[in-house]
C-alpha positions in Angstrom: -4.0 41.3 4.9 -4.0 39.6 1.5 -1.0 37.5 0.5 -0.6 37.1 -3.3 1.9 34.2 -3.2 3.4 32.3 -0.3 5.2 29.4 -2.1 8.8 29.9 -3.3 8.8 30.3 -7.1 11.3 27.4 -7.6 8.9 25.0 -5.9 6.6 25.2 -8.9 9.5 23.8 -11.0 10.3 21.1 -8.4 6.6 20.0 -8.5 6.7 20.0 -12.3 9.8 17.8 -12.4 8.4 15.5 -9.8 5.2 15.0 -11.9 7.3 14.3 -15.0 9.4 11.8 -13.1 6.4 9.9 -11.8 4.7 9.8 -15.2 7.9 8.7 -16.8 8.3 5.8 -14.4 4.9 4.4 -15.0 4.8 5.1 -18.7 8.1 3.2 -19.2 6.5 0.2 -17.5 3.4 0.1 -19.7 0.9 1.7 -17.3 -2.0 3.7 -18.6 -2.8 7.1 -17.0 -6.5 7.2 -16.2 -8.9 9.9 -15.1 -11.7 9.3 -12.7 -14.4 11.7 -11.3 -13.6 14.2 -8.6 -17.4 14.6 -8.0 -18.7 11.3 -6.6 -21.9 9.8 -5.0 -20.0 7.4 -2.7 -16.9 8.9 -1.1 -15.9 5.8 0.9 -16.9 4.4 4.3 -13.7 4.7 6.4 -14.8 5.8 9.9 -11.7 8.0 10.1 -12.1 9.9 6.8 -14.7 12.5 6.3 -15.8 13.8 2.9 -16.6 17.3 1.8 -20.2 17.6 0.6 -20.9 19.1 -2.8 -24.6 19.6 -3.0 -27.3 17.2 -1.7 -26.2 14.0 -3.4 -22.5 14.4 -4.2 -19.1 14.7 -2.5 -15.6 15.6 -3.4 -13.6 12.4 -3.8 -11.5 11.4 -0.9 -9.6 8.9 -3.1 -9.9 7.6 -6.7 -9.6 4.0 -5.4 -13.0 2.5 -6.1 -13.4 4.0 -9.5 -9.9 2.8 -10.5 -10.7 -0.7 -9.4 -13.9 -0.5 -11.5 -11.6 0.2 -14.5 -9.6 -2.9 -13.6 -12.9 -4.8 -13.8 -13.3 -3.5 -17.3 -10.1 -5.2 -18.4 -7.4 -2.6 -17.8 -4.2 -4.3 -16.3 -1.8 -1.5 -15.2 -3.1 1.9 -14.4 -2.1 5.1 -12.5 -3.5 8.5 -11.8 -2.2 11.8 -10.5 -5.1 13.8 -9.2 -6.5 15.8 -6.3 -8.4 14.4 -3.3 -10.4 16.1 -0.6 -10.9 15.4 3.1 -12.8 17.5 5.6 -11.1 19.2 8.5 -7.6 17.9 7.6 -5.2 20.8 8.1 -1.7 20.7 9.7 2.0 20.2 9.2 1.3 17.2 6.8 -2.3 17.8 6.0 -4.4 20.0 3.8 -8.1 19.5 2.9 -7.2 19.4 -0.8 -4.1 17.5 -1.7 -2.3 15.8 -4.5 -2.5 12.0 -4.7 -0.9 9.3 -6.8 -2.6 5.9 -7.0 -1.6 2.9 -9.1 -2.9 -0.6 -9.6 -1.6 -3.7 -11.3 -3.2 -7.1 -11.9 -1.4 -10.3 -11.2 0.8 -9.0 -8.4 0.6 -9.0 -4.6 1.7 -6.6 -1.9 5.2 -8.0 -1.7 5.6 -7.3 -5.5 4.1 -3.9 -4.8 6.6 -3.1 -2.1 9.4 -3.8 -4.6 7.7 -1.6 -7.2 7.2 1.2 -4.7 10.8 1.1 -3.6 11.9 1.3 -7.2 9.5 4.2 -7.8 10.9 6.2 -4.9 14.5 5.6 -5.8 14.0 6.4 -9.4 12.2 9.6 -8.7 14.7 10.5 -6.0 17.6 10.0 -8.4 16.0 12.3 -11.0 15.1 15.0 -8.5 18.6 14.8 -7.0 20.1 15.4 -10.4 17.8 18.4 -11.0 18.5 19.8 -7.5 22.3 19.1 -7.8 22.5 16.9 -4.7 23.1 13.3 -3.8 20.1 10.9 -3.7 18.4 10.6 -0.3 17.1 7.0 -0.6 19.8 5.0 -2.5 20.1 2.2 0.2 17.7 -0.7 0.3 14.5 0.1 2.3 14.1 -1.7 5.6 11.1 -3.9 6.2 9.6 -4.6 9.6 6.2 -6.2 10.4 3.7 -4.3 12.5 3.8 -7.0 15.2 7.6 -7.0 15.3 7.7 -3.2 15.6 5.1 -3.1 18.4 6.7 -6.0 20.3 10.1 -4.2 20.1 9.0 -0.7 20.9 5.6 -0.9 22.6 5.8 -4.2 24.4 2.7 -5.9 23.0 1.5 -7.7 19.9 -1.5 -6.1 18.1 -2.6 -9.2 16.1 -2.9 -11.2 19.3 -4.5 -8.6 21.6 -6.1 -6.0 19.4 -6.9 -2.7 21.0 -7.6 0.1 18.5 -7.1 3.1 20.8 -3.9 1.6 22.2 -2.7 0.8 18.7 -2.9 4.4 17.4 -1.6 5.8 20.7 1.5 3.6 20.7 2.0 3.9 17.0 2.3 7.7 17.4 4.1 7.8 20.7 6.3 4.7 20.7 6.7 3.0 17.3 7.1 5.9 14.9 9.5 7.8 17.1 11.7 4.7 17.5 11.9 4.2 13.8 12.1 7.8 12.6 15.9 7.8 12.1 15.6 5.1 9.4 15.7 6.9 6.0 13.1 4.6 4.5 11.2 1.6 5.9 8.1 -0.4 5.2 5.7 -1.4 8.0 3.8 -4.4 6.7 1.3 -7.1 7.7 -1.2 -4.9 9.5 -3.7 -6.6 12.0 -6.9 -7.7 10.4 -9.0 -4.9 11.9 -6.7 -2.5 10.0 -7.1 -4.2 6.7 -9.2 -1.5 5.1 -9.8 -2.9 1.6 -6.8 -5.3 1.8 -6.9 -9.1 1.5 -6.3 -11.1 4.7 -3.3 -13.4 4.7 -4.6 -16.9 3.8 -2.1 -18.6 6.1 -2.7 -16.2 9.0 -6.1 -14.3 8.8 -5.2 -12.3 11.9 -3.0 -10.3 9.5 -3.7 -8.4 6.3 -1.6 -8.0 3.2 -1.1 -4.3 3.7 1.9 -2.0 4.1 2.8 1.6 4.7 6.1 3.2 3.5 7.8 5.9 5.7 10.4 8.3 4.4 12.3 10.3 7.0 9.7 9.3 9.6 6.7 10.4 7.6 4.1 8.0 6.2 4.1 8.5 2.4 2.5 5.4 0.8 -0.3 3.0 1.8 -0.7 -0.2 -0.3 -2.0 -3.7 -0.3 -3.2 -6.8 -2.1 -6.7 -5.9 -3.0 -9.7 -7.7 -1.5 -11.7 -9.3 -4.3 -14.4 -11.2 -2.3 -17.7 -9.4 -2.7 -19.3 -10.9 0.5 -16.4 -10.0 2.7 -16.1 -6.5 1.2 -19.8 -5.8 1.7 -19.5 -7.0 5.3 -16.6 -4.6 5.9 -18.5 -1.7 4.4 -21.5 -2.4 6.5 -19.4 -2.7 9.6 -17.6 0.6 8.9 -20.9 2.3 8.1 -22.3 1.1 11.5 -19.2 2.6 13.2 -19.8 5.9 11.5 -23.3 5.9 12.8 -22.1 5.1 16.3 -19.6 7.9 16.0 -22.4 10.3 15.0 -20.9 10.7 11.6 -22.7 10.8 8.2 -23.2 7.2 7.0 -22.2 7.6 3.4 -23.9 5.4 0.8 -22.2 2.2 -0.3 -20.7 2.1 -3.8 -23.0 -0.5 -5.3 -21.3 -0.2 -8.7 -18.0 -1.3 -7.2 -19.7 -4.1 -5.2 -21.4 -5.3 -8.4 -17.9 -5.6 -10.1 -16.9 -7.8 -7.2 -20.1 -9.8 -7.2 -19.7 -10.6 -10.9 -16.1 -11.7 -10.3 -14.7 -9.0 -12.6 -11.9 -7.7 -10.3 -8.9 -9.9 -10.8 -6.2 -10.5 -8.3 -4.3 -7.2 -8.0 -2.5 -4.8 -5.8 -2.5 -1.1 -5.5 -1.1 1.9 -3.6 -1.8 5.5 -2.8 1.0 8.0 -2.4 0.9 11.5 -0.9 2.5 13.6 -3.6 2.8 16.8 -1.4 4.5 14.8 1.4 6.9 13.2 -1.1 7.7 16.7 -2.4 8.3 17.9 1.1 10.7 15.0 1.7 12.6 15.5 -1.5 13.0 19.3 -1.0 13.4 19.5 2.8 10.2 21.5 3.3 9.0 21.5 6.8 5.3 22.3 6.2 2.9 21.1 3.5 2.0 24.7 2.9 5.6 25.3 1.7 5.0 23.0 -1.3 1.5 24.2 -2.3 0.8 27.3 -4.3 -2.5 27.8 -2.5 -2.8 26.0 0.8 -6.2 26.3 2.5 -5.6 29.6 4.2 -4.7 31.2 0.8 -7.6 29.8 -1.2 
């Protein structure tokens, strides 16, 4: 049986207004909207993210992150992008293989500044959407902030930065920590253990921790952000380590982005911070949708 349209017609208007609110927020603050390739040679090395191949030498982008940082290396200071990203085998209540993503980067700020900006973004967009939807704002109160170590000590009984165990971390995050915090309307988890740094800078005063945060709205992770790592040697070592992990997991060892590493090696990437936001998840939160398919015109089964 062929379904012509599953999404409610008004959701198209909701998405349109959300996009306008996001662009307006950044435009008013002097950001430049940029456009980077969807077809890439190096889709990233994260062992937990698999790319979709597009021919023998290309992949669909899992994130615009590395290309956007290369633009910072060319002299841009404040940039944002609304685009699509693609990740293999991601389908579920909050996942679709193709999804909408917002990323933004600013030079001269750190992850603490970025948390303030992120809170401002969400509250501004929420107010505008509330007016359009004729309801009260959902996130008008200040966002709570709790460190990862504090959250795990309170709700899982151990400290990840002192006794790192990756399998235990993800299990307790899903089964203990997130459920204990899900009644908070909005909260930041910050200062992730160093093994979870991704492309984030480690804290100079405590290198067991990274300058990384995640924002949860109504119990759902919406934003991932951090102070960006600018050290070429450390970044290459992390890439090589993650590539080795992919090989050990019998996953394709994607090529390293040598163009990005060259920007770091030449010292062209300034101190900066950046974040990625799941637009579809944000739209779910703002409209009360229970499945990501309810906010997409053509989720994977309907493509």
